[in-house]
C-alpha positions, 0 to 999 in steps of 0.5 A: 603789335602782334597783340593789337592786330589780333583784336581786329576781325579778319573780315574787317582787315580784308574788306574787299573779301579777298583773303591771303592765299595758302601755299600753292603746290603744283600736282607732281603726278605725270597724269596731272601736269596738263592741269596748269595750262588747261583753260577748262580747269581755270574756268572751274576754279573761277566758278568756285572762287567764293568757296576758296575765299571762305576757306582762306578767310577761316585759314587767316583767322587760324594763323592769327589765333595760333600766332598769338597762342604760340607766344601765350602758352607757358608751362604752369597754365591751366588747360582750361585757361589755354582753351578759353583764351584760344576760343575767345580769340577765335570767336572775336577774329572770325566775328562769330555769327550763329552757324554762319561763322564760328568755331568748328569744333572744341579745342583739342589740347591732348597731352603726352600719350593722349593723342586726340579728343581731349579738352578739359571739362568744367572743373578740370584742374590739369595744368600744362607742364614743361615736360609735356607734349601737347597737341593743339588742334582747333578749327574755325569755319565760314559758312561751314567751310572748316579749317582743321589744323594742328601743331605740337607744343613741346617746351623740352628740346628732348622731344625735337626729333619726335616733333620734326618727324611728325611735321615732315611726315605731314608735309610729305602727306601733303606733297603726295596728295593729289587728284586721282592719287590713291589714299593708300599711296599717301599713307605709304609715303607718310609711314616711310618718312615717319619711321626714318626718325628716332628719338632718345628719351632718358637714354632709351631710343624709340623709333617714331611710329605712325599711329596706325588707327588715326587718319586724315579725312575729307571735309565737307560743309559742316561735316568734319569727317566727310567719309574718306580716310587718309591713312598714315601707314601703308596697305590701306584703301585704294580709293582715289582722291578727287577734284574739288575735295577738301582734306585734312592731312594729319599725321600722329607719331608715337613713342608707344605702340602706335595704336590708340584706344578710347579712354578717360572722361568724354568731352567731345560730342557731335550730332550724327550727320544723317540721323533719322528723326527719333521721338524723344520722351524726355523733355530735357533731351528735347530741349538739349537737342534744340540747343544743339541744333541752334548752336552747333547743328552737325559741328562738334561741341563739348560739355564746357560749351554747354555749361558756358551757355547755362545748360544745367543737369544735362548729362542724363539728357545727353546720354539719352541723345547718345543712346538713341543715336542722335549724338555721337560721343568722341572720348579721348584716344590714347596710346600706352601710358608713358608714351608721347604722341605728336601731331601736325595737320593742315587743310588742303584743297584739291583745286582743278589746276593746283592744290592749295595748302590753305592753312599753311603759315610761316610757323608750319 
């Protein structure tokens, strides 16, 4: 029944345009208690109803796709097959429609010490193994309202404490977040929970460390990283969260250094959000840019998608767009070899009366 349901576009399941709510959490700060009964805040929420419904639509797609993928993913599968199955189902359930509805960024399926920004390029024969720790990080959008949400797949039960540490740390970040809460206070709360866990791997005990140079982030329409970073360690930015903002609250826990660097072949790219017009001399670069503008605009994309669209011999053109600053590359981010990184992430909305963990499901 689950597989049958997962073939109907979510918009068709909710023809009245009212989609399931995420988890509602009241703000737990004393200075926010007035919001629950404020008529003014209630009015402001009604004004934003369409925005919330777009986010809930995307979130319901995300839940249904991941529910299917959690039954589908098995050790021995090619990473490419996992990604293409997930993306195919996402396109179907969101009823992909140009830039109005579709996938928000490439499917991250980073393994073990690779924390983020890995998706297979065409021809990559990597397979998922029983002993791997895989982070599935995927996103969808309706009218640019991005749902960014991730979980960790680790078949071997020896990683259970690592996975639990990160899931609890993410939930703590979500609970701590709120209007007028300082970003650094979220980071301090996350770090305290994460570091309270230990994991024993092959007889050696590791304290779970937050990956200190990875962050959650604010999200704007068609802009996955909108300018504010939510740290996952203490001592960060004292900027405050504000009413109406969307955030991806994500945490990464590691058995390694707790610090990542760029490494390996790049697959993820994204047009610079505020790039100025640049004269391009290379005709191939011009045609690649127009393909990017038409299909992705400022949403992230990957080389596999360019191949699927029939783009050929585009690597020089892509390098040219990167060199002139029109497109940014996002190579994989890795901790030290032999370590393991887990991730959990949700999208939340700081609504005037309460916060909504819009991507929350029965799974996580």
